[in-house]
Backbone as CSV, one residue per row, in Angstrom:
resi,resn,N_x,N_y,N_z,CA_x,CA_y,CA_z,C_x,C_y,C_z
1,MET,0.846,-1.188,0.000,0.000,0.000,0.000,0.887,1.246,0.000
2,SER,0.514,2.236,-0.853,1.311,3.457,-0.943,1.169,4.286,0.309
3,ALA,2.115,5.204,0.498,2.082,6.061,1.681,0.834,6.926,1.663
4,ALA,0.294,7.162,2.848,-0.916,7.962,2.952,-0.601,9.415,2.637
5,PRO,-1.519,10.110,1.947,-1.312,11.534,1.719,-1.431,12.298,3.026
6,GLY,-0.867,13.490,3.069,-0.967,14.285,4.277,-2.317,14.960,4.392
7,GLY,-2.699,15.294,5.611,-3.957,15.988,5.828,-4.659,15.494,7.076
8,THR,-5.629,16.273,7.519,-6.375,15.942,8.728,-7.715,15.323,8.366
9,VAL,-8.069,14.276,9.084,-9.369,13.625,8.902,-10.295,14.090,10.024
10,TYR,-11.401,14.704,9.656,-12.429,15.102,10.615,-13.537,14.065,10.584
11,VAL,-13.990,13.671,11.762,-15.028,12.652,11.875,-16.183,13.224,12.684
12,VAL,-17.408,13.093,12.156,-18.602,13.523,12.891,-19.563,12.348,12.941
13,ASP,-19.821,11.847,14.141,-20.759,10.742,14.336,-21.196,10.763,15.794
14,ASP,-22.502,10.607,16.027,-22.986,10.661,17.407,-22.812,9.336,18.133
15,ASP,-22.414,8.283,17.402,-22.155,6.979,18.019,-20.680,6.927,18.406
16,PRO,-20.355,6.929,19.715,-18.943,6.946,20.127,-18.138,5.778,19.577
17,ALA,-18.761,4.596,19.479,-18.038,3.420,19.001,-17.632,3.584,17.537
18,ILE,-18.560,4.065,16.710,-18.253,4.252,15.288,-17.258,5.400,15.111
19,ARG,-17.461,6.441,15.892,-16.560,7.586,15.825,-15.130,7.159,16.130
20,GLU,-14.961,6.376,17.176,-13.630,5.928,17.563,-13.070,4.928,16.561
21,ALA,-13.936,4.088,15.978,-13.473,3.109,14.989,-12.910,3.805,13.755
22,ILE,-13.602,4.841,13.285,-13.117,5.586,12.122,-11.815,6.308,12.462
23,ALA,-11.757,6.885,13.660,-10.549,7.584,14.087,-9.359,6.632,14.151
24,LEU,-9.561,5.459,14.722,-8.480,4.476,14.802,-8.046,4.026,13.422
25,LEU,-8.994,3.892,12.525,-8.685,3.480,11.160,-7.786,4.518,10.483
26,ALA,-8.130,5.796,10.627,-7.315,6.850,10.022,-5.933,6.911,10.672
27,ARG,-5.891,6.739,11.995,-4.599,6.781,12.678,-3.721,5.600,12.297
28,SER,-4.343,4.508,11.828,-3.559,3.338,11.440,-2.671,3.623,10.236
29,ILE,-2.986,4.668,9.481,-2.115,5.074,8.378,-1.498,6.445,8.695
30,HIS,-1.391,6.708,10.005,-0.633,7.853,10.517,-1.223,9.203,10.109
31,LEU,-2.555,9.282,10.084,-3.212,10.540,9.780,-3.744,11.178,11.060
32,PRO,-3.563,12.478,11.248,-4.163,13.149,12.400,-5.678,13.171,12.269
33,VAL,-6.359,12.988,13.388,-7.822,12.893,13.387,-8.397,13.816,14.443
34,ARG,-9.512,14.460,14.108,-10.300,15.198,15.087,-11.736,14.699,14.972
35,ALA,-12.283,14.196,16.081,-13.601,13.570,16.073,-14.587,14.366,16.912
36,PHE,-15.839,14.416,16.441,-16.885,15.192,17.102,-18.183,14.395,17.136
37,GLY,-18.962,14.649,18.178,-20.222,13.930,18.341,-21.405,14.613,17.701
38,SER,-21.226,15.834,17.211,-22.333,16.554,16.582,-21.808,17.507,15.531
39,ALA,-22.693,17.879,14.603,-22.314,18.825,13.555,-21.958,20.198,14.120
40,PRO,-22.747,20.756,15.056,-22.376,22.062,15.604,-21.010,22.062,16.282
41,ASP,-20.676,20.972,16.983,-19.357,20.896,17.620,-18.246,20.971,16.570
42,PHE,-18.442,20.258,15.475,-17.450,20.291,14.393,-17.339,21.690,13.796
43,LEU,-18.473,22.305,13.470,-18.451,23.615,12.836,-17.812,24.665,13.743
44,HIS,-18.026,24.521,15.033,-17.443,25.462,15.982,-15.915,25.354,16.000
45,ALA,-15.413,24.138,15.834,-13.968,23.906,15.955,-13.228,23.993,14.626
46,TYR,-13.936,23.801,13.520,-13.250,23.676,12.230,-12.728,25.014,11.723
47,ALA,-11.493,24.993,11.246,-10.890,26.135,10.563,-10.082,25.593,9.397
48,SER,-10.306,26.142,8.226,-9.601,25.683,7.037,-8.147,26.115,7.121
49,ALA,-7.247,25.147,7.310,-5.839,25.485,7.514,-4.891,24.581,6.740
50,GLY,-5.421,23.709,5.896,-4.585,22.791,5.147,-5.417,21.638,4.632
51,PRO,-4.810,20.728,3.871,-5.561,19.597,3.331,-6.291,18.820,4.418
52,ALA,-7.538,18.454,4.122,-8.364,17.754,5.107,-9.520,17.090,4.384
53,CYS,-10.253,16.275,5.117,-11.501,15.728,4.616,-12.424,15.486,5.802
54,LEU,-13.705,15.358,5.500,-14.713,15.136,6.533,-15.418,13.817,6.276
55,VAL,-15.433,12.960,7.291,-16.226,11.732,7.261,-17.377,11.944,8.233
56,THR,-18.599,12.008,7.724,-19.734,12.320,8.585,-20.879,11.344,8.426
57,ASP,-21.490,11.030,9.549,-22.722,10.251,9.516,-23.807,11.115,8.883
58,VAL,-24.735,10.498,8.205,-25.842,11.235,7.591,-26.899,11.571,8.624
59,CYS,-27.224,10.612,9.460,-28.274,10.807,10.472,-27.629,11.267,11.776
60,LEU,-27.742,12.554,12.057,-27.167,13.141,13.267,-28.262,13.876,14.036
61,PRO,-28.178,13.920,15.354,-29.178,14.658,16.130,-29.041,16.166,15.909
62,GLY,-30.158,16.841,15.835,-30.128,18.286,15.649,-29.869,18.639,14.202
63,MET,-28.633,18.855,13.842,-28.235,19.167,12.464,-27.761,17.885,11.790
64,ASP,-28.486,17.451,10.748,-28.106,16.196,10.091,-26.972,16.432,9.089
65,GLY,-26.549,15.355,8.428,-25.411,15.440,7.529,-25.632,16.380,6.359
66,LEU,-26.849,16.400,5.822,-27.150,17.284,4.709,-27.090,18.749,5.136
67,GLU,-27.626,19.034,6.291,-27.561,20.408,6.812,-26.123,20.806,7.127
68,LEU,-25.344,19.856,7.616,-23.931,20.120,7.863,-23.212,20.445,6.559
69,GLN,-23.490,19.674,5.527,-22.873,19.919,4.232,-23.240,21.310,3.705
70,GLN,-24.487,21.710,3.886,-24.929,23.027,3.436,-24.216,24.135,4.206
71,ALA,-24.107,23.959,5.521,-23.423,24.969,6.341,-21.944,25.047,5.979
72,LEU,-21.337,23.898,5.733,-19.919,23.869,5.392,-19.664,24.521,4.038
73,ALA,-20.632,24.406,3.122,-20.478,24.990,1.789,-20.313,26.499,1.843
74,GLU,-20.829,27.126,2.879,-20.709,28.574,3.020,-19.341,28.973,3.569
75,ARG,-18.659,28.053,4.217,-17.375,28.364,4.846,-16.197,27.801,4.080
76,ASP,-16.307,26.579,3.611,-15.202,25.935,2.910,-15.790,24.937,1.909
77,PRO,-16.330,25.454,0.785,-17.053,24.575,-0.137,-16.208,23.492,-0.785
78,GLY,-14.890,23.650,-0.753,-14.051,22.653,-1.397,-13.684,21.466,-0.533
79,LEU,-14.001,21.501,0.761,-13.608,20.402,1.649,-14.294,19.108,1.213
80,PRO,-13.533,18.053,0.902,-14.151,16.791,0.487,-14.934,16.157,1.635
81,VAL,-16.141,15.681,1.314,-17.029,15.085,2.307,-17.318,13.643,1.921
82,ILE,-17.176,12.753,2.886,-17.550,11.347,2.719,-18.702,11.081,3.676
83,ALA,-19.843,10.672,3.134,-21.019,10.413,3.955,-21.074,8.936,4.335
84,VAL,-21.403,8.681,5.586,-21.595,7.305,6.078,-23.043,7.185,6.502
85,SER,-23.749,6.208,5.951,-25.191,6.142,6.193,-25.647,4.751,6.595
86,GLY,-26.730,4.727,7.384,-27.437,3.489,7.647,-28.391,3.215,6.504
87,HIS,-29.008,2.051,6.511,-29.882,1.662,5.398,-31.006,2.674,5.181
88,GLY,-31.557,3.215,6.257,-32.679,4.132,6.122,-32.286,5.542,5.716
89,ASP,-30.995,5.816,5.614,-30.539,7.175,5.309,-29.967,7.301,3.907
90,ILE,-30.148,6.287,3.071,-29.490,6.282,1.765,-29.973,7.427,0.884
91,ALA,-31.278,7.742,0.947,-31.805,8.829,0.108,-31.105,10.150,0.443
92,MET,-30.876,10.403,1.737,-30.195,11.628,2.124,-28.731,11.586,1.690
93,ALA,-28.117,10.426,1.797,-26.722,10.296,1.369,-26.592,10.538,-0.127
94,VAL,-27.539,10.041,-0.898,-27.540,10.272,-2.345,-27.676,11.764,-2.637
95,GLU,-28.511,12.451,-1.879,-28.666,13.887,-2.051,-27.359,14.612,-1.719
96,MET,-26.642,14.143,-0.704,-25.343,14.734,-0.384,-24.359,14.518,-1.535
97,MET,-24.428,13.347,-2.163,-23.589,13.094,-3.337,-23.938,14.068,-4.460
98,ARG,-25.242,14.288,-4.671,-25.678,15.201,-5.716,-25.153,16.611,-5.475
99,ARG,-24.981,16.948,-4.195,-24.507,18.278,-3.838,-22.992,18.351,-3.687
100,GLY,-22.322,17.287,-4.091,-20.868,17.375,-4.163,-20.069,16.481,-3.241
101,ALA,-20.735,15.668,-2.408,-19.978,14.751,-1.551,-19.160,13.795,-2.412
102,LEU,-17.993,13.424,-1.932,-17.119,12.538,-2.687,-17.735,11.155,-2.863
103,ASP,-18.342,10.630,-1.803,-18.924,9.285,-1.857,-19.772,9.075,-0.610
104,PHE,-20.570,8.023,-0.619,-21.204,7.605,0.620,-21.023,6.107,0.783
105,LEU,-20.835,5.697,2.033,-20.655,4.288,2.360,-21.749,3.867,3.308
106,GLU,-22.358,2.742,3.008,-23.439,2.238,3.859,-22.859,1.417,4.999
107,LYS,-23.386,1.622,6.189,-22.963,0.836,7.347,-23.535,-0.576,7.234
108,PRO,-22.790,-1.595,7.657,-21.384,-1.533,8.106,-20.456,-1.436,6.893
109,PHE,-19.547,-0.478,6.912,-18.643,-0.263,5.783,-17.399,-1.135,5.939
110,ARG,-16.732,-1.361,4.835,-15.484,-2.112,4.846,-14.335,-1.147,5.094
111,ASN,-13.472,-1.517,6.008,-12.391,-0.620,6.399,-11.517,-0.192,5.227
112,HIS,-11.161,-1.124,4.369,-10.246,-0.789,3.272,-10.904,0.155,2.271
113,ILE,-12.230,0.050,2.134,-12.933,0.958,1.231,-12.938,2.372,1.803
114,LEU,-13.219,2.487,3.098,-13.204,3.812,3.730,-11.807,4.424,3.666
115,LEU,-10.789,3.622,3.923,-9.429,4.139,3.842,-9.103,4.637,2.434
116,GLN,-9.561,3.912,1.433,-9.313,4.335,0.057,-10.005,5.653,-0.238
117,ARG,-11.241,5.806,0.255,-11.962,7.065,0.031,-11.278,8.221,0.769
118,ILE,-10.770,7.950,1.951,-10.051,8.985,2.698,-8.805,9.409,1.932
119,ARG,-8.082,8.445,1.396,-6.892,8.768,0.599,-7.271,9.646,-0.594
120,GLU,-8.325,9.247,-1.307,-8.758,10.012,-2.477,-9.159,11.428,-2.077
121,ALA,-9.866,11.542,-0.957,-10.319,12.856,-0.496,-9.136,13.749,-0.154
122,LEU,-8.152,13.214,0.543,-6.991,14.018,0.928,-6.134,14.386,-0.278
123,GLU,-6.014,13.476,-1.231,-5.270,13.798,-2.449,-5.970,14.922,-3.212
124,ARG,-7.303,14.859,-3.273,-8.053,15.914,-3.953,-7.874,17.246,-3.234
125,ASP,-7.927,17.224,-1.906,-7.817,18.489,-1.179,-6.395,19.034,-1.216
126,ALA,-5.404,18.137,-1.257,-4.020,18.598,-1.388,-3.829,19.333,-2.704
127,GLU,-4.462,18.850,-3.760,-4.381,19.528,-5.050,-5.086,20.878,-4.996
128,ARG,-6.225,20.938,-4.295,-6.921,22.223,-4.132,-6.030,23.226,-3.419
129,TRP,-5.339,22.791,-2.374,-4.446,23.694,-1.648,-3.229,24.066,-2.487
130,ARG,-2.761,23.149,-3.310,-1.647,23.480,-4.199,-2.058,24.593,-5.166
131,ARG,-3.258,24.463,-5.738,-3.743,25.496,-6.655,-3.952,26.815,-5.926
132,ARG,-4.437,26.739,-4.691,-4.655,27.959,-3.914,-3.330,28.675,-3.654
133,ARG,-2.312,27.907,-3.260,-1.002,28.524,-3.009,-0.419,29.111,-4.287
134,ALA,-0.573,28.363,-5.406,-0.053,28.866,-6.676,-0.775,30.145,-7.084
135,GLY,-2.084,30.187,-6.854,-2.843,31.378,-7.183,-2.434,32.566,-6.339
136,ALA,-2.206,32.327,-5.056,-1.786,33.417,-4.167,-0.416,33.945,-4.565
137,GLU,0.491,33.040,-4.910,1.825,33.457,-5.332,1.756,34.244,-6.628
138,ALA,0.917,33.766,-7.568,0.782,34.469,-8.843,0.190,35.856,-8.638
139,ALA,-0.786,35.977,-7.754,-1.400,37.275,-7.489,-0.384,38.258,-6.911
140,LEU,0.490,37.775,-6.042,1.530,38.647,-5.472,2.478,39.139,-6.552
141,ARG,2.811,38.258,-7.484,3.717,38.665,-8.558,3.044,39.656,-9.505
142,VAL,1.767,39.406,-9.833,1.044,40.322,-10.719,0.905,41.700,-10.068
143,ALA,0.789,41.717,-8.741,0.636,42.992,-8.024,1.881,43.874,-8.143
144,ARG,2.991,43.314,-8.590,4.204,44.117,-8.781,4.081,45.068,-9.976
145,LEU,3.156,44.773,-10.885,3.034,45.559,-12.106,2.336,46.886,-11.849
146,THR,2.713,47.887,-12.638,1.962,49.134,-12.623,0.642,48.892,-13.356
147,PRO,-0.353,49.766,-13.184,-1.616,49.588,-13.915,-1.423,49.473,-15.426
148,ARG,-0.562,50.306,-16.013,-0.328,50.223,-17.452,0.356,48.918,-17.832
149,GLU,1.330,48.487,-17.023,1.989,47.211,-17.304,0.997,46.061,-17.227
150,ALA,0.076,46.120,-16.280,-0.928,45.061,-16.171,-1.799,45.012,-17.421
151,GLU,-2.191,46.175,-17.938,-2.990,46.218,-19.165,-2.205,45.643,-20.343
152,VAL,-0.959,46.061,-20.472,-0.110,45.559,-21.554,0.087,44.047,-21.412
153,ALA,0.280,43.577,-20.177,0.491,42.145,-19.939,-0.695,41.322,-20.416
154,HIS,-1.912,41.795,-20.140,-3.094,41.053,-20.571,-3.229,41.045,-22.089
155,HIS,-2.885,42.160,-22.744,-2.899,42.185,-24.203,-1.887,41.190,-24.765
156,LEU,-0.688,41.193,-24.222,0.342,40.272,-24.699,-0.080,38.821,-24.472
157,ALA,-0.668,38.543,-23.306,-1.069,37.179,-22.973,-2.162,36.674,-23.902
158,ARG,-2.956,37.595,-24.449,-4.008,37.205,-25.392,-3.486,37.047,-26.814
159,GLY,-2.198,37.193,-26.995,-1.608,36.980,-28.307,-1.346,38.239,-29.088
160,GLY,-1.517,39.389,-28.466,-1.277,40.641,-29.169,0.202,40.869,-29.433
161,SER,0.504,41.361,-30.604,1.882,41.693,-30.939,2.238,43.042,-30.338
162,ASN,3.527,43.339,-30.329,3.964,44.646,-29.840,3.282,45.766,-30.634
163,LYS,3.135,45.554,-31.950,2.515,46.570,-32.798,1.057,46.785,-32.422
164,GLN,0.334,45.695,-32.176,-1.079,45.808,-31.794,-1.229,46.512,-30.448
165,VAL,-0.369,46.157,-29.505,-0.433,46.792,-28.188,-0.105,48.274,-28.304
166,ALA,0.879,48.587,-29.114,1.244,49.996,-29.307,0.076,50.792,-29.860
167,ARG,-0.639,50.230,-30.821,-1.788,50.917,-31.405,-2.926,51.035,-30.394
168,ALA,-3.132,49.978,-29.604,-4.230,49.989,-28.640,-4.074,51.083,-27.603
169,PHE,-2.819,51.391,-27.227,-2.580,52.368,-26.164,-1.910,53.649,-26.666
170,ALA,-1.820,53.766,-27.989,-1.183,54.941,-28.577,0.238,55.121,-28.035
171,LEU,0.990,54.022,-28.038,2.371,54.036,-27.570,3.307,53.745,-28.729
172,SER,4.549,54.045,-28.542,5.543,53.679,-29.553,5.933,52.218,-29.349
173,PRO,6.301,51.530,-30.432,6.743,50.134,-30.284,7.896,49.991,-29.292
174,ARG,8.783,51.000,-29.251,9.905,50.939,-28.310,9.404,50.971,-26.867
175,THR,8.373,51.792,-26.591,7.798,51.853,-25.241,7.152,50.522,-24.872
176,VAL,6.457,49.919,-25.832,5.834,48.614,-25.577,6.905,47.574,-25.280
177,GLU,7.987,47.613,-26.029,9.080,46.663,-25.794,9.663,46.840,-24.395
178,ALA,9.780,48.099,-23.964,10.282,48.363,-22.611,9.311,47.827,-21.567
179,HIS,7.988,48.030,-21.792,6.983,47.477,-20.880,7.087,45.955,-20.831
180,ARG,7.226,45.362,-22.001,7.301,43.897,-22.076,8.485,43.367,-21.276
181,ALA,9.634,43.984,-21.447,10.821,43.537,-20.713,10.619,43.697,-19.212
182,SER,10.015,44.811,-18.811,9.767,45.047,-17.388,8.774,44.022,-16.836
183,ILE,7.743,43.710,-17.616,6.724,42.747,-17.180,7.342,41.374,-16.962
184,LEU,8.118,40.903,-17.930,8.730,39.579,-17.805,9.684,39.519,-16.615
185,ARG,10.402,40.615,-16.409,11.344,40.641,-15.292,10.613,40.638,-13.956
186,LYS,9.599,41.486,-13.809,8.868,41.574,-12.539,8.117,40.286,-12.217
187,LEU,7.579,39.648,-13.253,6.797,38.427,-13.015,7.666,37.174,-12.990
188,GLU,8.950,37.332,-13.280,9.894,36.207,-13.249,9.489,35.104,-14.213
189,VAL,9.103,35.524,-15.418,8.777,34.568,-16.490,9.694,34.867,-17.670
190,ARG,9.860,33.869,-18.523,10.817,34.002,-19.621,10.162,34.207,-20.971
191,SER,8.857,34.017,-21.050,8.190,34.119,-22.342,6.752,34.578,-22.152
192,VAL,6.127,34.958,-23.266,4.713,35.351,-23.212,3.840,34.145,-22.855
193,ALA,4.253,32.951,-23.267,3.484,31.750,-22.914,3.458,31.559,-21.401
194,GLU,4.608,31.735,-20.744,4.641,31.637,-19.280,3.851,32.771,-18.646
195,LEU,3.886,33.939,-19.267,3.099,35.072,-18.779,1.615,34.736,-18.798
196,ALA,1.137,34.152,-19.900,-0.277,33.801,-20.010,-0.677,32.788,-18.946
197,THR,0.182,31.810,-18.707,-0.116,30.802,-17.676,-0.199,31.440,-16.302
198,LEU,0.717,32.354,-16.013,0.715,33.025,-14.713,-0.564,33.837,-14.519
199,LEU,-0.986,34.564,-15.549,-2.186,35.384,-15.425,-3.428,34.524,-15.251
200,LEU,-3.448,33.352,-15.858,-4.572,32.431,-15.673,-4.586,31.850,-14.261
201,THR,-3.397,31.686,-13.672,-3.289,31.122,-12.329,-3.712,32.112,-11.266
202,ALA,-3.389,33.387,-11.474,-3.719,34.408,-10.474,-5.227,34.553,-10.357
203,PRO,-5.792,34.492,-9.136,-7.246,34.560,-8.972,-7.836,35.932,-9.216
204,ALA,-7.028,36.978,-9.055,-7.547,38.335,-9.211,-6.547,39.168,-9.982
205,PRO,-6.645,39.169,-11.314,-5.701,39.952,-12.105,-5.704,41.410,-11.695
206,ALA,-4.546,42.037,-11.798,-4.419,43.424,-11.365,-5.254,44.361,-12.196
207,ALA,-5.479,44.019,-13.464,-6.294,44.884,-14.308,-6.874,44.047,-15.432
208,GLN,-8.010,44.447,-15.920,-8.630,43.792,-17.049,-8.381,44.641,-18.287
209,ALA,-7.691,44.081,-19.264,-7.382,44.832,-20.468,-8.558,44.781,-21.420
210,PRO,-8.798,45.825,-22.201,-9.846,45.787,-23.210,-9.480,44.813,-24.307
211,GLU,-10.463,44.414,-25.087,-10.206,43.487,-26.177,-9.254,44.123,-27.183
212,LEU,-8.403,43.297,-27.766,-7.484,43.799,-28.781,-8.250,44.208,-30.031
213,ARG,-7.836,45.307,-30.632,-8.411,45.711,-31.895,-7.800,44.897,-33.020
214,SER,-8.526,44.773,-34.085,-7.982,44.130,-35.261,-6.859,44.987,-35.810
215,SER,-5.896,44.352,-36.480,-4.783,45.091,-37.041,-5.217,46.010,-38.165
216,THR,-6.474,45.819,-38.675,-6.962,46.659,-39.754,-7.704,47.874,-39.228
217,GLU,-7.992,47.932,-37.924,-8.710,49.060,-37.364,-7.762,50.227,-37.180
218,PRO,-8.280,51.426,-37.324,-7.416,52.603,-37.108,-7.100,52.756,-35.642
219,PRO,-5.949,53.310,-35.308,-5.601,53.521,-33.907,-6.512,54.550,-33.300
220,PRO,-6.662,54.566,-31.939,-7.538,55.534,-31.293,-7.001,56.945,-31.465
């Protein structure tokens, strides 16, 4: 069996025996676990701080699994959820799947199946956090640009030539070339292709450039 991915396993179940069984199962592959007897207890304690997943019973006192999933969607919609259901709760578990849960397992579940789902959930969340970190880093780099450089960068990333950018902003080709060199240097990229990838990665571009004009259109 491959090494377990990193991340925290959260368990919500009002049955202490099942709660502890799931916790022991996760700890058997050296994963940190936090277990709770109710949905409100979990929501009170949960803070999105790294890769994680939630294994929750569907039938819970007070706030059930579906309501928990809805509440969690407002705080951390990307957290992978694995629903565990009794025979009478399958319809609710299916609804949780429809709303984005990774899977549901009917009690009594097989340990190796639950472990596999936990691995899949943590791998998925690790990728989400990787993208989040990459986006944050890209946004910091884009923030180094001046407003005009940001506009020029978006034109270049869309495939605009130096001549097209010069016409769009009523600049000289030499000025555009200087902007281009400054943009590549500040963003630490070597080509326009890398520039385009960086701008796609950043969640909040510094500026939105207008659409490029056709090369046959007169300059402004």
